[in-house]
N, C-alpha and C positions, 0 to 999 in steps of 0.2 A: 448677224443671226443671234437671237435672244438664246442665253443658255438656260436650259431646263435643268435642275438638280432634283434628284431623286434622293431620299432620305428612307431606307427602308430596307426590308428584308431580301436577302439571297439564300435560296433554297435548292436542294436537288429532288425533283420530282420524280418518284417511283409510281408510274402510272399502269394500271392492270386493266385488260379492256373484257368485258364480260358480257353476255347476252341477258343475263338476269342479276339484279341487286340481291346480295343475300340480306336475310333476315336473320334474328337474334340466333345463333346456335348452329346456322345452316353454312353447307360448304357448297359451293360450286365450282365449275369448270371455267376457267378464264381463256380467253383466245390470244392474248398479247400481252408484253409488257416491255415497258419502255424506260430507260432512266435517263431524264432531260434537266438541266437546269431550270430551274424556277424560282418560286417566291415573288409575291405581290411587289415589292419594290423593283427587282430585277426585271419582271414580266413589265411594267409599266416603261420602265428605263427604255428596255428595247422595243416597245410597241413605237412610243416616240421617237427613238431613234431610225427606226426602219422607215419611218415616215419622212425622213431628212432632218431631225431636230438634233441640234448641237447638246449634248446629253451627258452629266456628268453624275455618276453613282456613288452614294457615301453610305457605310454600313462595315458590317462584320461578317468574315468567314472564317472557318476551321483551317487549321495546318494539315490538312488532309486531301486526299485523292478528289474528293466531291468540291472543295475549295479552288483547286487548280482547274476544275472542269468550268466551273463559275467564271474563272479569271479569263480562260481562252474565249467563251463565249461571250464575255464583255468586251475583249479586245477585237473579236471577228466581227462584232455589230458596230465598231467605232465608238464606244461609249469610253469614256475617259475614266479609270479606275485607278489611279496614283494614291487615292486617299481613301481607298476601302481598305479597312484593317484585318490582318489576319491572325487570329487569336489562337495560343497554344493550349493544347491540354482540354480541347472541345470541339466537339464536331462540327461541319457545315449544318447550318439548318437542313431538314428533311420534310418533304411532303409526301404522303401516301395516298394516292389517289384512284378509287374505284370508278370506273366510266362504263357506264351502259350505252343504248342509243339514244338515249332522250334526259340522260341524268347522270350527275358524278357526286360522289361523297369523297370529302378529304379529311385527313387526320395531319396535323401540323407539330413537328417537334420543332421548339424554338434554336435550339443551340447555340451557335455564335451570334445570333441575331440578339440575344439578350445582352452581348457586350456593346450593341450599340446604344450607349449610354451618355449622360451630360458630360461626363469625363472624356470620352471620345468625341462629342461634337465639340467641344471647347479645343480641341487639338487641331479640329479642320475647319474652324468657324469663322476664319477671314476667306478660305475658299469658299464655303457655303453661302458667305455674305457677298460674295460677287456675282451670285445669281441674278437673273432676270424673273426666275418663276421657280416656286419649290413644290414639289409633289410629294405627299405624305401619306402614309397607311397606317394600319394599327397592329402590325405584326413585329413592332419593336416596344421597347417598354414606355408604358403610358407616358411618365415622367420625362421621357426624350421627347416625345411629340410635344407635349405642352412646352416645353422650354426652347424646342426649334421654332414654333409658332411665335412664341413672344419675342423671339430674336427677330425673326423676318418681320413683325408686325412694327418694331421700332424701327428697323431700317426700310420701311414701307417695300419690301418685297412681297408681291401676292404670294400665296399658300393656295393650293389646291389640297384640300383633303379627302380622302376616300377612307371612312370609316370601316373598314372591314379588318379583322373580325369587329361584330358588331358590339362595341364596348362604348358605354355611356360617354358623350363629351360635354364638358362645363359649357354654359351659355357663354360665358366671357372669350373662350377660346373660339366658339361659332361666330360670335361677333366680329372676331379679327381675322379669319380665314376669307380670301375671296369667293370659292365655289367649297360646297362641302357636297358629295356625291355617294351617298349610299345605294344599294338596290333596295328592292320594295319589301324585303323580310329583315333588312337591317335598319330602317328608317325609325321603325317603334321603339326596340331599345336603345338606340343611339339617342334619340329626344325625349326617353323615358315619357311617354304618352301612349294613351289608348285611342288619341284623336285619328280621323282618316287620313289618308296621305293627300289628299287634295287640302285639307286643312291645315296640316303640317307645311305643306308648301306655299301656302296663301301668307304664312308666317314669315318666311324667308324668300322674298322677291328677288330674282335674280341671282341668286346665290346656292339656293339648294335644288338640285338635280336629282330625281331618283328615276334609276334603270329599272325597267318592266320586262327584261328579257324579250321573248317573243313580242311582246305587246310595244316595244320601244324605250322611249323615255319621256319623262314630264317636268315641267318647271312653271313657277307662276312669273308672269310678266308684271305683277303688281296689279293687274286687273283681273286676270282668269287665269286658269290652268291652259297650258299649250303643250299639246301633245305631240310627240315628233315620233312617227311611225318607224319601226325596224325595215329593212331592206327585205327582198324575197331572198333567201339562203335554201342551201341544201345541207343541213346539220348533219355534221359526223361527229364533232366532240365540243360541247360548250365550255369544256375548261380553258380560262384565259381570256373570255368574252369581256368579264367585265374590267380585267386589266387592258387589254386591247382600248376599250372604250376609254379609258381615264388618261393613257399614253396618247391618244389621239387626240381627245379632248384639249389636253395639254399643249401639244403642239398647235393645234389650232388656234388657241387663246393668245400662245406665245407669239403666233404670228400675227395678231392683230384682229382675230375674227370676234364677232360678235356671239353674244351666248346661242342662238338658235343657228347660226350656220355652224359653230363648233360641234352642237351636239348633233347636226346630219352628217357632218364629216365623221363624228365618232361611229355614229350609228354604220355607216359603209364600212368602218373598219373592224368593227366587231362582228357586223355579219358576216364578212368575209372569213373573220376567225374561224367561225363555227365549220367552216367547210372543209376543214383538215384536222387531223389527229395530232394533239399535243398542243400545250399552251403557248409557247414561244415559237415553234413551228407553225402555227397556223397564222402568225402576224404578218397582216400584209404589208406591201410596198405603196410607195405613193404611184405607182404606175398600176399596180390592180386596183387601187381605187378609182384612179381617172379612168380607166377600160369599165368598170363596172358603172360608174356615174355614167359614161358617155352611151353606155350599152340602155340603161334606165332611160335616157331623155330621148335616145331614138326611138325605144319602146311607147313613149308617152306621146311622142310627134306621130308615130304611125296610128294610134288607139283612137287619137282627136280627130285624124283626117275622115 
């Protein structure tokens, strides 16, 4: 089984559910609060692992209760975490999330994620270079992201980069990664351009995939733009949908799928994830995806008769 390594952030999410998103200076009444492990790195690792992937997590947590919660969840999900470093005198990363029916807003505090630095990577380099695929996000220091991409490129290990938050990415790094997957709002600042999404995708055929929320995802096959629709879903909480897409896409690519089929698979995973509250709690299993795909196939057959 291909080994997927995730180098990235591990947070605890403090999610507040409310009917109305507050505006500046406004206080609103919340309906619920949940404290769950999160962070784009851990989320994407869990999404891939829950679908049967062999996953190892690399990164840093604080020596606190939140860090212990992260470790417990990684263990529960079957993710190898022996190379996760515990840093003293700093908190585990935290994300504060305000969720309404159709929207969410997030504030992140980097905490121990800032210590996922080049010095740390050098202590785990041999383990990292034993990977078949590496998945990166941008909630760790930019110099670490660049260093890992260069290491993997030299070792001919494919990298999937999720450039979120939307920090500009050097052209030479874009050239080195196998796939780069921003959402529709991140693409322009990442590529530092005012071009249309279609024009950006046409410049990076079979490399750049842009996720479009309820409108699915799109990429260029070298000749035209290919749109992959989202599945029909009953949305409850969109938090973590993008991370679910990334983890599922990585699992599918690791298994040898072509880009189109991997995106279709990832759309099923992300679509199912929004039907539950919580980023990691909503991430589906392979059984759930197979059941939904089977239902969709039967519906299509009935409609064609």
